[in-house]
LUMNUVO-596228 format. One line per 5 residues: number of its first residue (from 1); for each residue z, y, x of C-alpha. Coordinates in steps of 0.1 Angstrom, whole numbers, plus 2048, in hexadecimal, padded with zeros to 3 digits. Layout:
<sites>
NUM) Z:Y:X | ...
</sites>
This chain:
<sites>
1) 791:89D:77C | 79C:884:797 | 7A4:8A0:7AF | 7BC:8B4:799 | 7C8:89A:780
6) 7BC:8AF:763 | 7AF:89E:744 | 79C:8B1:72A | 799:8A2:707 | 77F:8AF:6EE
11) 781:8A4:6CA | 79C:8A0:6B0 | 7B8:889:6BB | 7D2:878:6A5 | 7ED:862:6B5
16) 7E6:854:6D7 | 7C6:85A:6EA | 7B0:845:701 | 7A0:856:71F | 78B:849:73C
21) 79E:84A:75D | 793:840:780 | 79A:81C:789 | 79C:809:7A9 | 781:80F:7C3
26) 77B:7E9:7C1 | 77C:7E7:79C | 766:7F5:780 | 75D:81A:781 | 775:824:764
31) 790:815:74E | 79F:81F:72E | 7C3:82B:72F | 7DB:835:714 | 7E7:858:71C
36) 803:85A:703 | 812:838:70C | 810:83B:732 | 813:860:739 | 829:86A:71C
41) 811:886:713 | 810:892:6EF | 7ED:89C:6E6 | 7EA:8B4:6C8 | 7D0:8B1:6AD
46) 7B8:8CA:6BB | 793:8CE:6C2 | 799:8D1:6E7 | 7B7:8CE:6FD | 7C0:8C7:722
51) 7DD:8BD:736 | 7E7:8B1:759 | 7F6:88F:761 | 818:893:771 | 817:892:797
56) 82C:872:796 | 815:861:77D | 805:840:789 | 7E9:830:776 | 7F1:80C:76D
61) 7EB:7F1:787 | 7DE:7D7:76E | 7F3:7BA:77B | 806:7A3:764 | 821:79B:77E
66) 82E:7BF:784 | 841:7D8:76F | 830:7F8:763 | 84B:80F:76F | 861:813:78D
71) 859:811:7B3 | 846:7F0:7B1 | 82E:7FF:797 | 829:81F:7AA | 822:80D:7CB
76) 80A:7F3:7BE | 7F9:80B:7A7 | 7F1:820:7C5 | 7E6:802:7D9 | 7CD:7F8:7BE
81) 7C0:81B:7B8 | 7BB:820:7DD | 7A6:800:7DF | 7BE:7F0:7F8 | 7C3:7D2:7E2
86) 7B6:7C1:7C3 | 7D4:7A9:7C1 | 7D7:784:7C7 | 7C5:77C:7A7 | 7B3:78D:78B
91) 7D3:798:779 | 7EE:790:793 | 7FA:7A2:7B3 | 814:788:7BE | 82E:7A3:7C7
96) 849:78C:7D6 | 831:777:7EB | 836:77A:810 | 819:78D:821 | 807:77D:83F
101) 7FF:790:85E | 7D9:78F:856 | 7DF:79C:833 | 7F2:7BA:83F | 7D8:7C3:859
106) 7BD:7BF:83F | 7CF:7D8:828 | 7D3:7F0:845 | 7AE:7ED:84D | 7A4:7F4:829
111) 7BC:811:828 | 7AB:820:847 | 78A:81E:836 | 77E:7FD:846 | 772:80D:867
116) 75D:7FB:880 | 770:7DE:891 | 763:7E1:8B4 | 763:7C3:8CC | 770:7A1:8C1
121) 795:79C:8C7 | 7A1:781:8E0 | 7B4:76E:8C5 | 7AB:749:8C2 | 7BC:746:8A0
126) 7A5:760:890 | 785:74E:886 | 765:762:881 | 758:769:85E | 77A:76B:84B
131) 785:788:835 | 79D:793:850 | 788:78F:870 | 77A:7B2:871 | 79D:7C1:868
136) 7AE:7AE:885 | 793:7B8:89E | 797:7DC:893 | 7BD:7DA:895 | 7BB:7CB:8B8
141) 7A2:7E5:8C5 | 7B8:801:8B7 | 7D9:7F5:8C6 | 7E8:7EE:8A4 | 7EE:7CA:8AE
146) 7F0:7B7:8CE | 7F6:795:8BD | 813:77E:8C2 | 804:774:8E4 | 7E6:77E:8F8
151) 7D0:764:8E6 | 7E1:760:8C4 | 7E3:779:8A7 | 7FB:764:892 | 7E3:75D:876
156) 7F5:74F:857 | 818:759:863 | 82D:770:84D | 82E:794:858 | 852:79F:85D
161) 860:7C1:852 | 862:7CB:877 | 83E:7C2:87D | 833:7D3:85D | 841:7F5:866
166) 835:7F1:88A | 811:7EC:87F | 814:80C:86A | 824:81F:887 | 808:815:89E
171) 7EE:81F:884 | 800:841:883 | 7FB:843:8A9 | 820:83C:8B1 | 831:85C:8A8
176) 852:862:8BA | 870:85F:8A3 | 88A:87B:8A4 | 8A9:865:8A5 | 8B8:842:8A5
181) 8B6:82A:888 | 8D4:826:871 | 8D0:800:86E | 8E8:7E9:880 | 8CE:7CD:883
186) 8B4:7E2:896 | 8BB:7DF:8BC | 8B7:7FF:8D1 | 89C:7F1:8E8 | 886:7DA:8D3
191) 860:7DE:8CF | 866:7E9:8AB | 883:800:8B0 | 86F:821:8B0 | 859:815:894
196) 877:80E:87D | 887:82F:887 | 866:841:87F | 861:82E:85E | 885:837:853
201) 882:85C:85C | 860:85E:84A | 86E:84E:82A | 858:82F:82D | 876:819:82C
206) 89B:81D:823 | 8A3:7FA:82F | 8B2:7DD:81D | 8D3:7F0:81C | 8E0:810:82C
211) 8E9:7FC:84B | 8D0:7DF:84C | 8AA:7DF:850 | 8A6:7B9:851 | 88B:7BB:86C
216) 884:796:86D | 881:790:848 | 85D:78B:83B | 84F:7A9:829 | 843:7A2:805
221) 823:7AF:7F7 | 835:7C9:7E1 | 84B:7D4:7FD | 82C:7DB:813 | 81C:7ED:7F6
226) 83A:804:7F5 | 838:809:81B | 813:812:81B | 815:829:7FC | 831:83C:80C
231) 81E:83E:82C | 801:84D:819 | 817:869:80E | 81F:874:831 | 810:896:83C
</sites>
C-alpha cells in the first residue's frame, strides 16, 4: 500500500523475499526490491504475513555513484521517488557536480507539479524550446527568480548556496524567520539573509559548520537534494 507503507506477502517464504514496490514517477511502474536486505525485516515461513516499512526507510535510488545508506542515500532516493530527477545518466546521479541555475529551477518546477508557466520571461539568455524554458518562465512569473539582471537569468552559471535557499524561500512565499542566523559569513542586510535564517530554523540546512554557511560556494547536486527533501518535510 503506497499510502501506508504496508506490504502483505502471501505464500510460503524462506530466506529473503522479493516484492514489487513503487518506483520513480518517471521510471517503470514497479521494481523488485529485496525486503530482507534493505529493510532488515525478517519474514517468517508462513502462508501470509504483513509488515510496515519503517518510517525512515528509503527505497534505493538505483544510482551507481551514491551510497545506499546515510543522508545522501535518503535525499537522492526521495528525489527519484518524487520524480524530481532521473539522474545525470541511466545509472549515475553525479552527486558532487555543481548545479546550474537552470537545473535547480527545473527541479523546483517539477517539484511543484510542473504548473503552467505564464508569459515568457524577459531573459535573453533563455532560448525557447529547451528543457528549462518553461521552468524559468514559471519561476519568473511567480517571483522565485528575478535573474542576475533585468535581461539575464544567468543560464549555465553555478547556483550558489545562498541562491539555492533563496529560491526555496521564495517558493515557500517568503516566511518571516524568528531570529538571526548563527553564521558569521551571512551579513545582516543581504538579499539572502532572511532566506538563510529561515532555512536554518526550518532544518533545511545546518551550514558548512556551526558558524559558517558558505553562501557563495556552489551547491552540489546532492546538497540540493538534501535541501529539497528537507523542505518537503516541512508542515
